Backbone as JSON, one array per atom type, in Angstrom:
{
  "sequence": "MTEIFARITDTSIDAEQVVAAVDDPTCGALVTFHGIVRDHDGGRDVAALDYRAHPEAERFIAACVASEQERSGLRLAAVHRVGELSIGDAALVAAASAPHRAEAFAAIERLVERIKHEVPIWKRQHFADGISEWVGL",
  "N": [[-9.1, -21.22, 0.79], [-9.94, -17.93, -0.39], [-8.27, -15.61, -2.64], [-6.35, -12.92, -1.27], [-7.76, -9.81, -0.83], [-6.73, -6.81, -0.42], [-5.92, -3.52, -0.14], [-4.03, -0.44, -0.48], [-4.72, 2.77, -1.49], [-4.37, 5.74, -3.5], [-6.4, 6.93, -4.73], [-9.95, 7.47, -5.28], [-11.99, 5.09, -3.59], [-13.21, 2.16, -5.0], [-16.06, 0.93, -4.2], [-17.7, -1.1, -5.18], [-15.9, -2.87, -6.28], [-14.66, -3.84, -3.98], [-16.81, -5.16, -2.76], [-17.33, -7.07, -4.76], [-15.1, -8.67, -4.45], [-15.69, -10.28, -2.29], [-18.09, -11.43, -2.81], [-20.24, -14.19, -2.95], [-22.06, -16.93, -3.98], [-22.85, -18.84, -2.13], [-23.25, -17.59, 0.2], [-25.42, -15.94, 2.45], [-25.32, -13.45, 3.51], [-23.92, -10.26, 3.15], [-21.86, -7.89, 4.26], [-20.95, -4.5, 4.41], [-18.58, -1.98, 5.28], [-18.2, 1.45, 5.44], [-15.94, 3.82, 6.03], [-16.26, 7.09, 6.52], [-15.25, 10.43, 5.81], [-16.01, 12.82, 8.12], [-17.62, 15.96, 9.01], [-16.91, 17.07, 11.43], [-15.22, 16.91, 14.63], [-14.75, 16.17, 17.95], [-16.22, 18.46, 18.73], [-15.3, 20.39, 17.03], [-15.18, 22.0, 13.83], [-14.4, 20.22, 10.95], [-12.45, 20.59, 8.07], [-11.08, 19.11, 6.15], [-9.24, 16.04, 5.59], [-6.07, 14.37, 5.72], [-4.37, 11.42, 4.9], [-1.52, 9.53, 5.65], [0.71, 6.94, 4.81], [2.81, 4.27, 5.92], [5.47, 2.95, 3.92], [5.14, 0.18, 3.69], [2.52, -0.34, 4.3], [0.48, -1.62, 2.88], [1.17, -4.28, 3.03], [0.68, -4.73, 5.74], [-2.12, -4.3, 5.93], [-2.98, -6.35, 4.31], [-2.13, -8.53, 5.81], [-3.81, -8.32, 8.03], [-6.34, -8.8, 6.83], [-5.9, -11.39, 5.79], [-5.35, -12.87, 8.13], [-7.74, -12.57, 9.63], [-9.5, -13.67, 7.83], [-8.6, -16.31, 7.74], [-9.0, -17.02, 10.45], [-11.78, -16.74, 10.76], [-12.89, -18.11, 8.6], [-14.3, -16.86, 6.66], [-15.07, -14.81, 3.74], [-13.24, -11.92, 3.16], [-12.45, -8.45, 2.62], [-10.6, -5.4, 2.08], [-9.99, -1.91, 1.6], [-7.97, 0.89, 1.96], [-7.77, 4.37, 1.82], [-5.32, 6.83, 0.99], [-3.74, 10.09, 1.18], [-5.06, 13.33, 0.26], [-8.26, 13.93, 1.49], [-11.69, 14.78, 1.18], [-14.6, 16.1, 2.91], [-17.06, 13.64, 3.25], [-15.81, 11.8, 1.61], [-14.77, 8.37, 1.21], [-12.66, 6.79, 3.44], [-12.0, 4.26, 4.23], [-13.03, 1.16, 3.05], [-14.54, -1.83, 3.71], [-15.41, -5.3, 3.48], [-17.43, -8.19, 4.16], [-18.46, -11.53, 3.69], [-20.81, -14.07, 4.5], [-22.43, -17.12, 5.56], [-24.55, -16.38, 7.25], [-25.99, -13.39, 8.73], [-25.08, -12.52, 11.32], [-22.5, -13.57, 11.64], [-21.16, -12.24, 9.56], [-21.42, -9.51, 10.31], [-19.99, -9.55, 12.75], [-17.44, -10.3, 11.85], [-16.72, -8.16, 10.18], [-16.58, -6.09, 12.01], [-14.42, -6.94, 13.66], [-12.36, -6.97, 11.75], [-12.19, -4.25, 10.87], [-11.47, -2.97, 13.28], [-8.95, -4.16, 13.73], [-7.54, -3.21, 11.49], [-7.55, -0.47, 12.03], [-5.94, -0.4, 14.33], [-3.56, -1.76, 13.68], [-2.48, -1.22, 11.15], [-0.06, 0.83, 9.69], [-1.03, 3.76, 9.24], [-1.52, 7.19, 9.2], [-3.48, 9.9, 10.36], [-4.25, 13.23, 9.53], [-5.96, 15.95, 10.63], [-7.62, 18.71, 9.27], [-8.79, 21.63, 10.41], [-11.62, 23.88, 10.29], [-10.92, 26.35, 11.27], [-8.37, 26.75, 10.43], [-6.33, 25.48, 11.77], [-4.37, 22.52, 12.08], [-4.01, 19.05, 12.98], [-2.3, 16.06, 13.91], [-3.68, 12.84, 14.33], [-3.73, 10.32, 16.74], [-0.99, 9.97, 17.04]],
  "CA": [[-9.66, -19.89, 0.96], [-9.82, -17.08, -1.57], [-7.16, -14.66, -2.74], [-6.45, -11.81, -0.34], [-8.04, -8.53, -1.47], [-6.42, -5.76, 0.55], [-5.18, -2.51, -0.89], [-3.89, 0.95, -0.1], [-4.86, 3.5, -2.74], [-4.4, 7.2, -3.4], [-7.55, 7.39, -5.51], [-11.24, 7.1, -4.68], [-12.19, 3.65, -3.43], [-14.3, 1.55, -5.77], [-16.74, 0.04, -3.26], [-18.22, -2.26, -5.91], [-14.78, -3.81, -6.42], [-14.48, -4.47, -2.67], [-17.93, -6.1, -2.62], [-17.13, -8.18, -5.71], [-14.04, -9.55, -3.94], [-16.22, -11.21, -1.28], [-19.37, -11.96, -3.27], [-20.22, -15.65, -2.99], [-23.45, -17.39, -4.03], [-23.17, -19.7, -1.0], [-23.42, -16.75, 1.38], [-26.68, -15.22, 2.55], [-25.1, -12.12, 4.08], [-22.75, -9.51, 2.7], [-21.85, -6.66, 5.06], [-19.88, -3.57, 4.08], [-18.31, -0.85, 6.16], [-17.61, 2.61, 4.78], [-15.46, 4.85, 6.95], [-16.45, 8.32, 5.76], [-14.72, 11.66, 6.42], [-17.11, 13.64, 8.62], [-17.34, 17.4, 9.06], [-16.65, 17.52, 12.8], [-14.56, 15.99, 15.56], [-14.52, 16.78, 19.25], [-16.83, 19.77, 18.81], [-14.67, 21.33, 16.09], [-15.51, 21.78, 12.42], [-13.31, 19.67, 10.15], [-12.52, 21.02, 6.67], [-10.54, 18.03, 5.31], [-8.28, 15.13, 6.23], [-5.17, 13.65, 4.84], [-3.82, 10.19, 5.46], [-0.19, 9.14, 5.19], [0.94, 5.53, 5.13], [4.14, 3.68, 5.86], [5.63, 2.31, 2.61], [4.7, -1.22, 3.7], [1.16, -0.4, 4.88], [-0.35, -2.6, 2.17], [1.51, -5.6, 3.61], [0.0, -4.82, 7.02], [-3.57, -4.47, 5.74], [-3.16, -7.7, 3.77], [-1.97, -9.46, 6.92], [-5.05, -8.25, 8.82], [-7.39, -9.49, 6.08], [-5.57, -12.82, 5.73], [-5.49, -13.45, 9.46], [-9.16, -12.63, 9.98], [-10.12, -14.61, 6.9], [-8.24, -17.64, 8.22], [-9.62, -17.25, 11.74], [-13.24, -16.84, 10.66], [-13.31, -18.93, 7.48], [-15.17, -16.04, 5.81], [-14.44, -14.0, 2.7], [-13.08, -10.56, 3.64], [-11.68, -7.55, 1.76], [-10.51, -4.04, 2.61], [-9.18, -0.92, 0.89], [-7.82, 2.15, 2.71], [-7.29, 5.46, 0.97], [-4.35, 7.78, 1.54], [-3.71, 11.36, 0.46], [-6.0, 14.35, 0.71], [-9.66, 13.53, 1.39], [-12.68, 15.81, 1.49], [-15.77, 15.66, 3.67], [-17.9, 12.73, 2.49], [-15.01, 10.77, 0.94], [-14.53, 7.13, 1.94], [-11.28, 6.55, 3.81], [-11.86, 2.81, 4.35], [-14.17, 0.33, 2.7], [-14.27, -3.23, 4.01], [-16.57, -6.15, 3.24], [-17.4, -9.58, 4.63], [-19.63, -12.33, 3.33], [-20.94, -15.22, 5.38], [-23.73, -17.77, 5.4], [-25.57, -15.69, 8.03], [-25.63, -12.0, 9.0], [-24.34, -12.31, 12.58], [-21.08, -13.85, 11.37], [-20.62, -11.19, 8.7], [-21.29, -8.3, 11.11], [-18.9, -9.73, 13.71], [-16.17, -10.33, 11.12], [-16.37, -6.82, 9.7], [-16.18, -5.32, 13.2], [-13.06, -7.34, 14.04], [-11.42, -6.55, 10.7], [-12.01, -2.79, 10.91], [-10.71, -2.65, 14.48], [-7.56, -4.56, 13.51], [-6.94, -2.27, 10.54], [-7.36, 0.79, 12.74], [-4.88, -0.5, 15.33], [-2.34, -2.44, 13.24], [-1.94, -0.75, 9.87], [0.6, 2.12, 9.92], [-1.59, 4.88, 8.49], [-1.7, 8.29, 10.13], [-4.49, 10.86, 9.92], [-4.09, 14.63, 9.9], [-7.22, 16.68, 10.48], [-7.53, 20.15, 8.98], [-10.0, 22.23, 10.96], [-12.14, 25.05, 9.58], [-10.26, 27.56, 11.77], [-7.02, 26.83, 9.88], [-5.41, 24.66, 12.55], [-4.39, 21.1, 11.75], [-3.36, 18.21, 13.98], [-2.21, 14.62, 13.65], [-4.49, 12.05, 15.25], [-3.22, 8.99, 17.07], [0.48, 9.88, 17.11]],
  "C": [[-9.35, -19.07, -0.29], [-8.55, -16.23, -1.52], [-7.41, -13.51, -1.77], [-6.68, -10.52, -1.15], [-7.88, -7.46, -0.4], [-5.51, -4.76, -0.14], [-5.07, -1.2, -0.11], [-3.93, 1.7, -1.43], [-4.83, 5.0, -2.5], [-5.49, 7.79, -4.29], [-8.84, 6.97, -4.8], [-11.42, 5.59, -4.66], [-13.4, 3.21, -4.25], [-14.98, 0.51, -4.88], [-17.28, -1.21, -3.95], [-17.13, -3.32, -6.1], [-14.53, -4.55, -5.1], [-15.57, -5.51, -2.45], [-17.74, -7.31, -3.53], [-16.07, -9.17, -5.22], [-14.55, -10.57, -2.93], [-17.53, -11.86, -1.7], [-19.27, -13.47, -3.47], [-21.66, -16.14, -2.97], [-23.84, -18.33, -2.89], [-23.45, -18.91, 0.27], [-24.74, -15.98, 1.32], [-26.54, -13.83, 3.12], [-23.83, -11.52, 3.5], [-22.83, -8.15, 3.39], [-20.68, -5.8, 4.61], [-19.78, -2.51, 5.15], [-17.67, 0.24, 5.32], [-17.22, 3.6, 5.87], [-15.4, 6.15, 6.18], [-15.87, 9.52, 6.52], [-15.91, 12.53, 6.82], [-16.67, 15.08, 8.81], [-17.07, 17.94, 10.47], [-15.89, 16.46, 13.58], [-14.3, 16.75, 16.86], [-15.07, 18.19, 19.38], [-16.23, 20.81, 17.89], [-15.07, 20.97, 14.67], [-14.27, 21.32, 11.66], [-13.51, 20.1, 8.7], [-12.07, 19.9, 5.73], [-9.63, 17.16, 6.16], [-7.22, 14.75, 5.21], [-4.58, 12.49, 5.63], [-2.47, 9.94, 4.84], [0.07, 7.72, 5.66], [2.42, 5.19, 5.08], [4.28, 2.99, 4.5], [5.16, 0.85, 2.55], [3.29, -1.4, 4.28], [0.3, -1.44, 4.18], [-0.06, -4.03, 2.67], [0.78, -5.79, 4.94], [-1.51, -5.04, 6.86], [-3.86, -5.86, 5.18], [-3.03, -8.75, 4.88], [-3.21, -9.47, 7.81], [-6.16, -9.03, 8.12], [-7.13, -10.99, 6.07], [-5.78, -13.5, 7.07], [-6.95, -13.6, 9.86], [-9.91, -13.61, 9.07], [-9.84, -16.05, 7.35], [-8.95, -17.98, 9.53], [-11.12, -17.53, 11.61], [-13.72, -17.84, 9.6], [-14.21, -18.19, 6.5], [-14.36, -15.31, 4.75], [-14.44, -12.55, 3.18], [-12.25, -9.75, 2.64], [-11.65, -6.16, 2.4], [-9.61, -3.18, 1.73], [-9.17, 0.35, 1.73], [-7.22, 3.18, 1.77], [-6.29, 6.31, 1.72], [-4.36, 9.03, 0.67], [-4.73, 12.31, 1.04], [-7.43, 13.9, 0.45], [-10.55, 14.7, 1.82], [-13.81, 15.22, 2.34], [-16.63, 14.79, 2.75], [-17.13, 11.65, 1.74], [-14.89, 9.53, 1.83], [-13.03, 6.96, 2.18], [-10.99, 5.06, 3.88], [-13.16, 2.16, 3.91], [-13.74, -1.12, 2.94], [-15.55, -4.03, 3.79], [-16.33, -7.55, 3.77], [-18.64, -10.29, 4.12], [-19.61, -13.6, 4.16], [-22.29, -15.88, 5.11], [-24.86, -17.02, 6.1], [-25.07, -14.31, 8.47], [-24.79, -11.81, 10.27], [-22.85, -12.53, 12.38], [-20.44, -12.72, 10.57], [-20.43, -9.88, 9.48], [-20.12, -8.41, 12.09], [-17.54, -9.69, 13.01], [-15.76, -8.94, 10.66], [-15.94, -5.94, 10.86], [-14.75, -5.65, 13.6], [-12.04, -6.84, 13.02], [-11.15, -5.05, 10.77], [-11.21, -2.38, 12.14], [-9.23, -3.02, 14.32], [-6.86, -3.59, 12.56], [-6.62, -0.96, 11.25], [-6.14, 0.73, 13.68], [-3.56, -1.05, 14.8], [-1.71, -1.91, 11.95], [-1.34, 0.64, 10.07], [0.15, 3.2, 8.93], [-1.92, 5.96, 9.51], [-2.61, 9.34, 9.52], [-4.15, 12.26, 10.43], [-5.4, 15.34, 9.6], [-6.92, 18.16, 10.25], [-8.86, 20.76, 9.42], [-10.37, 23.51, 10.2], [-11.46, 26.35, 10.03], [-8.81, 27.68, 11.3], [-5.98, 26.01, 10.62], [-5.5, 23.22, 12.06], [-3.65, 20.34, 12.85], [-3.35, 16.76, 13.52], [-2.99, 13.89, 14.72], [-3.82, 10.71, 15.47], [-1.71, 8.86, 17.07], [0.94, 9.99, 18.53]]
}
C-alpha cells in the first residue's frame, strides 16, 4: 500500500496536495470531501470557528487513514485544519481513489466519520451575537 498522507495543519489546506496523494492511473474514480465552515448552525448565525487539537491528533488522523486504507485496499488521504477559521474555509479535506465510484464514495464516507469521532479535535463556534460555545464536549 502507499505511504500514509494524513496531516493536521494551522494553515489553509492545499486540496490539490490531498488529491495528488491518492491520484492513481489505475483508478477510475477519485472522490474528495471538503468540510467547509458554514454561516449558520441550529438556527443561529455563525461568525467564525476555531479548532483546537490534542498534541497527538496527527497520530490519530494517520491511524484512521491507515486503518481504512488497509481495510478497503484503496488510496486515502486527509488533512484537518486547526486554529481560527472563517466562513467558507475548509476545515477538513479528504480524498479516496478507487477503480469504481461506489467504492470511493463509501470509503470517503467511512473515513470522514472515523475522523469526526476518533481524532481529538474540538470545535468552538463564535456566533454573530457575540456568544461562543464548544461543540461536542
